Structures are given as structure tokens and as C-alpha cells.
PyMOL commands that place a pseudoatom at each C-alpha (Angstrom):
pseudoatom trace, name=CA, resn=MET, resi=1, chain=A, elem=C, hetatm=0, pos=[-161.719, 13.101, -6.202]
pseudoatom trace, name=CA, resn=PRO, resi=2, chain=A, elem=C, hetatm=0, pos=[-158.170, 14.119, -4.675]
pseudoatom trace, name=CA, resn=PRO, resi=3, chain=A, elem=C, hetatm=0, pos=[-156.452, 16.808, -6.440]
pseudoatom trace, name=CA, resn=GLN, resi=4, chain=A, elem=C, hetatm=0, pos=[-154.382, 17.112, -9.305]
pseudoatom trace, name=CA, resn=ILE, resi=5, chain=A, elem=C, hetatm=0, pos=[-151.812, 18.974, -10.546]
pseudoatom trace, name=CA, resn=ILE, resi=6, chain=A, elem=C, hetatm=0, pos=[-152.357, 21.090, -14.864]
pseudoatom trace, name=CA, resn=HIS, resi=7, chain=A, elem=C, hetatm=0, pos=[-149.219, 21.791, -16.206]
pseudoatom trace, name=CA, resn=HIS, resi=8, chain=A, elem=C, hetatm=0, pos=[-150.567, 24.243, -19.408]
pseudoatom trace, name=CA, resn=VAL, resi=9, chain=A, elem=C, hetatm=0, pos=[-147.406, 25.489, -21.686]
pseudoatom trace, name=CA, resn=PHE, resi=10, chain=A, elem=C, hetatm=0, pos=[-147.750, 28.076, -24.563]
pseudoatom trace, name=CA, resn=PHE, resi=11, chain=A, elem=C, hetatm=0, pos=[-145.232, 28.193, -27.535]
pseudoatom trace, name=CA, resn=TRP, resi=12, chain=A, elem=C, hetatm=0, pos=[-144.533, 30.973, -30.071]
pseudoatom trace, name=CA, resn=LEU, resi=13, chain=A, elem=C, hetatm=0, pos=[-143.380, 29.973, -32.967]
pseudoatom trace, name=CA, resn=LYS, resi=14, chain=A, elem=C, hetatm=0, pos=[-139.750, 31.889, -33.681]
pseudoatom trace, name=CA, resn=ASP, resi=15, chain=A, elem=C, hetatm=0, pos=[-141.244, 31.151, -37.454]
pseudoatom trace, name=CA, resn=PRO, resi=16, chain=A, elem=C, hetatm=0, pos=[-145.027, 31.997, -36.852]
pseudoatom trace, name=CA, resn=SER, resi=17, chain=A, elem=C, hetatm=0, pos=[-145.902, 31.062, -41.084]
pseudoatom trace, name=CA, resn=SER, resi=18, chain=A, elem=C, hetatm=0, pos=[-143.798, 27.939, -41.117]
pseudoatom trace, name=CA, resn=GLN, resi=19, chain=A, elem=C, hetatm=0, pos=[-146.403, 25.009, -41.585]
pseudoatom trace, name=CA, resn=THR, resi=20, chain=A, elem=C, hetatm=0, pos=[-143.491, 22.410, -41.065]
pseudoatom trace, name=CA, resn=ASP, resi=21, chain=A, elem=C, hetatm=0, pos=[-142.593, 23.779, -37.939]
pseudoatom trace, name=CA, resn=LEU, resi=22, chain=A, elem=C, hetatm=0, pos=[-145.295, 23.608, -36.463]
pseudoatom trace, name=CA, resn=LYS, resi=23, chain=A, elem=C, hetatm=0, pos=[-145.816, 19.919, -37.002]
pseudoatom trace, name=CA, resn=GLU, resi=24, chain=A, elem=C, hetatm=0, pos=[-142.337, 19.089, -36.171]
pseudoatom trace, name=CA, resn=LEU, resi=25, chain=A, elem=C, hetatm=0, pos=[-143.435, 20.792, -32.154]
pseudoatom trace, name=CA, resn=ILE, resi=26, chain=A, elem=C, hetatm=0, pos=[-145.968, 19.030, -32.124]
pseudoatom trace, name=CA, resn=ALA, resi=27, chain=A, elem=C, hetatm=0, pos=[-144.638, 15.961, -33.328]
pseudoatom trace, name=CA, resn=GLY, resi=28, chain=A, elem=C, hetatm=0, pos=[-142.209, 16.072, -30.502]
pseudoatom trace, name=CA, resn=LEU, resi=29, chain=A, elem=C, hetatm=0, pos=[-144.836, 17.429, -28.324]
pseudoatom trace, name=CA, resn=LYS, resi=30, chain=A, elem=C, hetatm=0, pos=[-146.393, 13.677, -28.768]
pseudoatom trace, name=CA, resn=THR, resi=31, chain=A, elem=C, hetatm=0, pos=[-143.604, 12.072, -27.255]
pseudoatom trace, name=CA, resn=LEU, resi=32, chain=A, elem=C, hetatm=0, pos=[-144.013, 13.517, -23.739]
pseudoatom trace, name=CA, resn=LYS, resi=33, chain=A, elem=C, hetatm=0, pos=[-147.481, 10.756, -23.668]
pseudoatom trace, name=CA, resn=ALA, resi=34, chain=A, elem=C, hetatm=0, pos=[-144.782, 8.174, -22.833]
pseudoatom trace, name=CA, resn=ILE, resi=35, chain=A, elem=C, hetatm=0, pos=[-143.844, 9.533, -20.013]
pseudoatom trace, name=CA, resn=PRO, resi=36, chain=A, elem=C, hetatm=0, pos=[-145.095, 7.815, -17.121]
pseudoatom trace, name=CA, resn=GLN, resi=37, chain=A, elem=C, hetatm=0, pos=[-146.391, 10.301, -14.773]
pseudoatom trace, name=CA, resn=VAL, resi=38, chain=A, elem=C, hetatm=0, pos=[-147.986, 12.329, -17.450]
pseudoatom trace, name=CA, resn=LYS, resi=39, chain=A, elem=C, hetatm=0, pos=[-151.592, 10.903, -16.845]
pseudoatom trace, name=CA, resn=GLN, resi=40, chain=A, elem=C, hetatm=0, pos=[-153.339, 13.216, -20.107]
pseudoatom trace, name=CA, resn=LEU, resi=41, chain=A, elem=C, hetatm=0, pos=[-152.012, 15.336, -22.488]
pseudoatom trace, name=CA, resn=LEU, resi=42, chain=A, elem=C, hetatm=0, pos=[-154.046, 17.550, -24.769]
pseudoatom trace, name=CA, resn=ILE, resi=43, chain=A, elem=C, hetatm=0, pos=[-152.311, 19.591, -27.906]
pseudoatom trace, name=CA, resn=GLY, resi=44, chain=A, elem=C, hetatm=0, pos=[-153.798, 22.049, -29.770]
pseudoatom trace, name=CA, resn=THR, resi=45, chain=A, elem=C, hetatm=0, pos=[-153.608, 25.436, -31.663]
pseudoatom trace, name=CA, resn=PRO, resi=46, chain=A, elem=C, hetatm=0, pos=[-155.339, 28.524, -30.997]
pseudoatom trace, name=CA, resn=ALA, resi=47, chain=A, elem=C, hetatm=0, pos=[-158.843, 28.453, -31.506]
pseudoatom trace, name=CA, resn=SER, resi=48, chain=A, elem=C, hetatm=0, pos=[-161.756, 30.474, -33.625]
pseudoatom trace, name=CA, resn=THR, resi=49, chain=A, elem=C, hetatm=0, pos=[-163.962, 32.097, -30.907]
pseudoatom trace, name=CA, resn=LEU, resi=50, chain=A, elem=C, hetatm=0, pos=[-165.459, 35.101, -30.788]
pseudoatom trace, name=CA, resn=LYS, resi=51, chain=A, elem=C, hetatm=0, pos=[-162.368, 38.056, -30.412]
pseudoatom trace, name=CA, resn=ARG, resi=52, chain=A, elem=C, hetatm=0, pos=[-162.792, 39.426, -26.899]
pseudoatom trace, name=CA, resn=ASP, resi=53, chain=A, elem=C, hetatm=0, pos=[-160.163, 41.790, -24.901]
pseudoatom trace, name=CA, resn=VAL, resi=54, chain=A, elem=C, hetatm=0, pos=[-159.447, 38.420, -23.045]
pseudoatom trace, name=CA, resn=VAL, resi=55, chain=A, elem=C, hetatm=0, pos=[-158.536, 36.848, -25.080]
pseudoatom trace, name=CA, resn=ASP, resi=56, chain=A, elem=C, hetatm=0, pos=[-154.918, 35.607, -26.547]
pseudoatom trace, name=CA, resn=ASN, resi=57, chain=A, elem=C, hetatm=0, pos=[-154.978, 33.430, -29.196]
pseudoatom trace, name=CA, resn=SER, resi=58, chain=A, elem=C, hetatm=0, pos=[-151.762, 35.080, -30.161]
pseudoatom trace, name=CA, resn=PHE, resi=59, chain=A, elem=C, hetatm=0, pos=[-149.340, 31.668, -29.355]
pseudoatom trace, name=CA, resn=GLN, resi=60, chain=A, elem=C, hetatm=0, pos=[-148.882, 28.778, -32.252]
pseudoatom trace, name=CA, resn=VAL, resi=61, chain=A, elem=C, hetatm=0, pos=[-149.393, 25.299, -29.903]
pseudoatom trace, name=CA, resn=SER, resi=62, chain=A, elem=C, hetatm=0, pos=[-150.491, 24.790, -26.760]
pseudoatom trace, name=CA, resn=GLU, resi=63, chain=A, elem=C, hetatm=0, pos=[-149.924, 21.652, -24.012]
pseudoatom trace, name=CA, resn=LEU, resi=64, chain=A, elem=C, hetatm=0, pos=[-152.039, 20.307, -20.987]
pseudoatom trace, name=CA, resn=MET, resi=65, chain=A, elem=C, hetatm=0, pos=[-150.989, 17.996, -19.530]
pseudoatom trace, name=CA, resn=TYR, resi=66, chain=A, elem=C, hetatm=0, pos=[-152.692, 15.920, -16.105]
pseudoatom trace, name=CA, resn=PHE, resi=67, chain=A, elem=C, hetatm=0, pos=[-150.421, 14.729, -12.788]
pseudoatom trace, name=CA, resn=ASN, resi=68, chain=A, elem=C, hetatm=0, pos=[-151.550, 13.336, -10.042]
pseudoatom trace, name=CA, resn=ASN, resi=69, chain=A, elem=C, hetatm=0, pos=[-150.069, 14.856, -7.584]
pseudoatom trace, name=CA, resn=THR, resi=70, chain=A, elem=C, hetatm=0, pos=[-147.016, 17.875, -7.397]
pseudoatom trace, name=CA, resn=LYS, resi=71, chain=A, elem=C, hetatm=0, pos=[-143.996, 15.342, -7.735]
pseudoatom trace, name=CA, resn=ASP, resi=72, chain=A, elem=C, hetatm=0, pos=[-144.802, 13.414, -10.617]
pseudoatom trace, name=CA, resn=GLN, resi=73, chain=A, elem=C, hetatm=0, pos=[-144.856, 16.878, -11.983]
pseudoatom trace, name=CA, resn=ASP, resi=74, chain=A, elem=C, hetatm=0, pos=[-141.257, 17.579, -10.436]
pseudoatom trace, name=CA, resn=ASP, resi=75, chain=A, elem=C, hetatm=0, pos=[-140.467, 14.259, -12.064]
pseudoatom trace, name=CA, resn=TYR, resi=76, chain=A, elem=C, hetatm=0, pos=[-141.545, 15.160, -15.022]
pseudoatom trace, name=CA, resn=GLN, resi=77, chain=A, elem=C, hetatm=0, pos=[-139.567, 17.667, -15.509]
pseudoatom trace, name=CA, resn=SER, resi=78, chain=A, elem=C, hetatm=0, pos=[-136.836, 15.765, -15.051]
pseudoatom trace, name=CA, resn=HIS, resi=79, chain=A, elem=C, hetatm=0, pos=[-137.518, 13.144, -17.592]
pseudoatom trace, name=CA, resn=PRO, resi=80, chain=A, elem=C, hetatm=0, pos=[-135.477, 11.635, -20.070]
pseudoatom trace, name=CA, resn=ILE, resi=81, chain=A, elem=C, hetatm=0, pos=[-137.840, 12.047, -22.006]
pseudoatom trace, name=CA, resn=HIS, resi=82, chain=A, elem=C, hetatm=0, pos=[-138.621, 16.051, -21.938]
pseudoatom trace, name=CA, resn=LYS, resi=83, chain=A, elem=C, hetatm=0, pos=[-135.161, 16.555, -21.671]
pseudoatom trace, name=CA, resn=ALA, resi=84, chain=A, elem=C, hetatm=0, pos=[-134.489, 14.715, -24.685]
pseudoatom trace, name=CA, resn=PHE, resi=85, chain=A, elem=C, hetatm=0, pos=[-137.663, 16.950, -26.340]
pseudoatom trace, name=CA, resn=VAL, resi=86, chain=A, elem=C, hetatm=0, pos=[-136.816, 20.168, -25.204]
pseudoatom trace, name=CA, resn=GLU, resi=87, chain=A, elem=C, hetatm=0, pos=[-133.274, 19.733, -26.327]
pseudoatom trace, name=CA, resn=LYS, resi=88, chain=A, elem=C, hetatm=0, pos=[-134.064, 18.804, -29.533]
pseudoatom trace, name=CA, resn=TYR, resi=89, chain=A, elem=C, hetatm=0, pos=[-136.745, 21.133, -30.211]
pseudoatom trace, name=CA, resn=SER, resi=90, chain=A, elem=C, hetatm=0, pos=[-135.759, 24.375, -27.974]
pseudoatom trace, name=CA, resn=SER, resi=91, chain=A, elem=C, hetatm=0, pos=[-134.574, 25.777, -31.311]
pseudoatom trace, name=CA, resn=LEU, resi=92, chain=A, elem=C, hetatm=0, pos=[-138.009, 25.916, -33.318]
pseudoatom trace, name=CA, resn=TRP, resi=93, chain=A, elem=C, hetatm=0, pos=[-139.364, 28.700, -30.552]
pseudoatom trace, name=CA, resn=GLU, resi=94, chain=A, elem=C, hetatm=0, pos=[-139.107, 32.073, -29.757]
pseudoatom trace, name=CA, resn=LYS, resi=95, chain=A, elem=C, hetatm=0, pos=[-141.323, 32.034, -26.277]
pseudoatom trace, name=CA, resn=VAL, resi=96, chain=A, elem=C, hetatm=0, pos=[-142.861, 29.638, -23.749]
pseudoatom trace, name=CA, resn=VAL, resi=97, chain=A, elem=C, hetatm=0, pos=[-145.292, 30.393, -20.944]
pseudoatom trace, name=CA, resn=VAL, resi=98, chain=A, elem=C, hetatm=0, pos=[-146.226, 27.820, -18.844]
pseudoatom trace, name=CA, resn=TYR, resi=99, chain=A, elem=C, hetatm=0, pos=[-148.971, 28.044, -16.106]
pseudoatom trace, name=CA, resn=ASP, resi=100, chain=A, elem=C, hetatm=0, pos=[-149.110, 25.433, -13.160]
pseudoatom trace, name=CA, resn=MET, resi=101, chain=A, elem=C, hetatm=0, pos=[-152.596, 24.654, -11.194]
pseudoatom trace, name=CA, resn=ILE, resi=102, chain=A, elem=C, hetatm=0, pos=[-153.262, 22.651, -8.660]
pseudoatom trace, name=CA, resn=THR, resi=103, chain=A, elem=C, hetatm=0, pos=[-157.156, 21.733, -8.728]
pseudoatom trace, name=CA, resn=GLU, resi=104, chain=A, elem=C, hetatm=0, pos=[-159.338, 21.822, -5.605]
pseudoatom trace, name=CA, resn=ALA, resi=105, chain=A, elem=C, hetatm=0, pos=[-159.779, 18.604, -4.447]
pseudoatom trace, name=CA, resn=GLY, resi=106, chain=A, elem=C, hetatm=0, pos=[-163.207, 16.352, -5.618]
pseudoatom trace, name=CA, resn=ASP, resi=107, chain=A, elem=C, hetatm=0, pos=[-163.429, 19.283, -8.629]
pseudoatom trace, name=CA, resn=ASN, resi=108, chain=A, elem=C, hetatm=0, pos=[-164.608, 16.907, -11.413]
pseudoatom trace, name=CA, resn=ILE, resi=109, chain=A, elem=C, hetatm=0, pos=[-162.072, 17.932, -14.280]
for i in range(1, 109): cmd.bond("trace and resi %d" % i, "trace and resi %d" % (i + 1))
show_as sticks, trace
zoom trace
């Protein structure tokens, strides 16, 4: 399998207790599936896993996207749907952290 780009984004809401804001952000993230370069999109909230020093579950929402290559990921960033998402929903979050990685060639994800 050729290398893939994985784009993992964590969102901290301005009002972490607001279920309305949480649902609205998740609905907005789902619109990103329509961008052709996005091969897979997973959206979730922190899991109730064992508390350990290395686990950070302070975020409210996370999205994980798969792209075929860096060009597709770059094109996603400038896609009108992505730009509309940022414009419409950025007022909901206080902080965003992004981790991008490239998989090793031949790895089966």
C-alpha cells in the first residue's frame, strides 16, 4: 500500500458544557465528507478509557481524515467546503491542535 497522509484534528469548545455546540460542530465536520480528496473521515469524542499520565482527553471533538498524498491534503485545505466550515464553525472553538502524519509504504492501516 502506498503511503497515506493522516490528518488528525482536536477541538476544544469555548463552552465545553454545551451539548448544542458539540452537536453543531459534529454536524459541521460531517460536511467535510463531501470534499473529494477526503478518502475517509472519522469523527468522535473522548473515550472513557483508563486514566493514565500519557492520555489527554481534554478535547471535546476530534476528526481523523485520510488522504492519498500531500497534494490532496493541500487541496482539501483550500477547498470551498473546508473554508466554509472554518468560517461557519470557528466561533465554537477555543483551541484546535492538528497532527499530520505520513504512513510508511506498505503499512496496512
